[in-house]
C-alpha positions as CSV (number, residue, x, y, z in Angstrom):
1,M,-4.7,12.1,42.2
2,E,-2.2,14.3,44.0
3,T,1.5,14.1,43.4
4,V,4.6,16.1,44.6
5,D,6.9,17.5,41.9
6,S,10.7,17.8,42.2
7,R,10.4,21.2,44.0
8,G,8.1,19.7,46.6
9,V,5.0,21.4,45.2
10,K,1.7,19.4,45.4
11,R,0.2,18.9,41.9
12,V,-3.3,17.5,41.2
13,S,-3.9,15.3,38.2
14,L,-7.5,14.5,37.4
15,E,-8.1,11.3,35.5
16,M,-11.1,9.6,34.0
17,G,-13.5,8.4,36.7
18,D,-12.7,11.4,39.1
19,V,-15.4,13.8,40.0
20,A,-14.9,17.1,38.2
21,P,-14.2,20.0,40.7
22,D,-17.0,22.6,40.6
23,F,-16.2,26.1,39.7
24,D,-17.9,29.4,39.1
25,L,-16.3,31.8,36.6
26,P,-17.1,35.0,34.6
27,A,-18.1,33.9,31.1
28,L,-18.9,35.4,27.7
29,I,-21.8,33.8,25.9
30,A,-22.7,35.1,22.5
31,G,-21.1,38.4,23.4
32,V,-23.0,38.8,26.7
33,K,-21.1,38.7,30.1
34,K,-22.6,36.1,32.5
35,R,-21.3,33.6,35.0
36,F,-20.9,29.9,34.4
37,R,-21.1,27.3,37.2
38,L,-20.3,23.7,36.3
39,S,-22.7,22.3,38.9
40,D,-25.6,24.0,37.1
41,E,-25.1,21.5,34.2
42,R,-25.4,18.4,36.4
43,G,-28.3,16.3,35.3
44,K,-28.8,18.4,32.2
45,N,-25.8,18.2,30.0
46,N,-22.5,16.5,29.4
47,V,-19.8,19.3,29.4
48,L,-16.7,19.5,27.2
49,L,-14.3,21.6,29.3
50,A,-11.8,23.0,26.8
51,F,-8.8,24.6,28.6
52,Y,-6.6,26.6,26.3
53,P,-3.4,28.7,26.9
54,F,-4.3,32.1,25.5
55,N,-6.8,34.0,23.3
56,W,-5.3,35.4,20.1
57,E,-3.4,32.2,19.2
58,P,-4.1,30.7,15.8
59,A,-4.7,27.2,17.4
60,S,-7.2,28.7,19.9
61,E,-9.1,30.5,17.1
62,Q,-9.2,27.3,15.0
63,Q,-10.3,25.2,18.0
64,F,-13.2,27.4,19.0
65,T,-14.5,28.3,15.5
66,Q,-14.6,24.5,14.9
67,Y,-16.6,24.0,18.1
68,Q,-19.0,26.7,17.0
69,A,-19.4,25.1,13.5
70,E,-20.1,21.7,15.1
71,R,-22.4,23.1,17.8
72,E,-25.5,21.3,16.6
73,S,-23.7,18.0,16.4
74,L,-22.5,18.5,20.0
75,Q,-25.9,19.5,21.2
76,R,-27.4,16.3,19.6
77,L,-25.1,14.4,21.9
78,N,-26.2,16.5,24.8
79,I,-22.8,18.2,25.1
80,E,-22.2,21.8,26.1
81,T,-18.8,23.2,25.2
82,V,-17.1,25.5,27.7
83,G,-13.8,27.3,26.9
84,I,-11.5,28.2,29.8
85,C,-8.5,30.5,29.6
86,V,-6.5,32.5,32.1
87,D,-6.9,35.7,30.0
88,S,-9.1,38.4,31.5
89,I,-12.8,38.6,30.6
90,M,-12.1,41.9,28.8
91,N,-9.5,40.3,26.6
92,T,-11.8,37.5,25.9
93,T,-14.6,39.9,25.0
94,V,-12.5,41.7,22.4
95,W,-11.2,38.3,21.0
96,E,-14.7,36.9,20.8
97,R,-16.0,40.0,19.0
98,E,-13.2,39.6,16.4
99,I,-13.7,35.9,15.7
100,G,-17.1,34.9,17.1
101,P,-19.8,35.1,18.2
102,F,-19.8,31.8,20.1
103,D,-23.0,30.4,21.4
104,F,-21.2,28.6,24.3
105,P,-19.4,30.0,27.4
106,L,-15.9,31.3,27.2
107,C,-14.7,31.5,30.8
108,S,-12.1,33.7,32.3
109,D,-9.9,31.9,34.9
110,F,-8.1,35.2,35.5
111,W,-8.7,35.8,39.2
112,P,-7.6,34.2,41.3
113,H,-5.2,33.6,38.4
114,G,-5.5,30.0,37.0
115,A,-7.3,28.7,40.1
116,V,-9.6,26.4,38.0
117,A,-6.8,25.2,35.7
118,E,-4.8,24.4,38.9
119,K,-7.7,22.4,40.3
120,Y,-7.8,20.4,37.1
121,G,-4.0,19.9,37.1
122,V,-3.4,21.8,33.8
123,L,-1.9,25.1,35.0
124,Q,1.7,25.4,33.7
125,P,4.0,26.0,36.8
126,A,7.2,27.0,34.9
127,G,8.7,27.7,31.6
128,P,7.5,30.0,28.8
129,L,3.9,29.1,29.4
130,A,4.1,29.6,33.2
131,G,0.7,30.6,34.5
132,A,-1.2,29.5,31.4
133,A,-3.4,26.4,31.0
134,T,-2.2,23.4,29.0
135,R,-4.5,22.8,26.0
136,T,-6.6,20.0,27.5
137,N,-10.1,18.7,26.9
138,F,-12.1,17.0,29.7
139,L,-15.6,15.6,29.1
140,V,-17.7,15.6,32.2
141,D,-20.8,13.5,32.2
142,M,-24.2,14.5,33.6
143,N,-23.2,13.1,37.0
144,G,-20.1,15.3,37.2
145,V,-17.7,12.5,36.5
146,I,-14.7,12.9,34.1
147,V,-15.2,10.4,31.3
148,L,-12.5,11.7,28.9
149,R,-9.3,13.6,29.3
150,K,-6.9,14.5,26.5
151,L,-3.9,16.8,26.5
152,Y,-2.6,18.6,23.4
153,G,0.4,20.7,22.4
154,R,0.2,24.5,22.5
155,E,-0.2,24.8,18.7
156,E,-2.2,21.5,18.3
157,V,-5.8,22.0,17.4
158,P,-7.9,19.3,19.1
159,D,-9.6,17.0,16.6
160,L,-13.3,17.3,17.4
161,K,-14.1,14.3,15.1
162,Q,-11.7,12.2,17.1
163,T,-13.2,13.3,20.3
164,L,-16.7,12.5,19.1
165,E,-15.5,9.0,18.0
166,S,-14.0,8.5,21.5
167,L,-17.4,9.4,23.0
168,R,-19.2,6.9,20.9
169,R,-16.8,4.2,21.9
170,I,-17.4,4.9,25.6
171,G,-21.1,4.9,25.2
172,Q,-21.9,8.6,25.5
């Protein structure tokens, strides 16, 4: 859905039932730099896209260490976790070395800055977090359709158990 804000800027807001925009970003997977393309997961996995504002924040560390700890549970539900942040891949590499390793992709939406977050309608346009992604989870099913969308506060750690309950209710 496209809206126009008070400054006349077009904003996209993706909702449940929308097709998730494809993207191709540099990613770090278990300490190895690779690329991640959402369309490569179609027909294979549901994908939990976890947008987050910045590396080095306590909430981001808690969020992703929780996802790593629950990786087997997520894989049993055929869900691949993908973190997406506007920080550079070099920054993400250092952060992942300190708190990881993570066996799922951590993507850098650094260049062009925040382009994927903007496609998903979660790039902050103004204020102290201008240019950062809002902490948001999207679950994209195997057909590329968004089946769950939840926004969180900057310091709020997404409750993975609540997300898994929501998935069970919608039949995932």
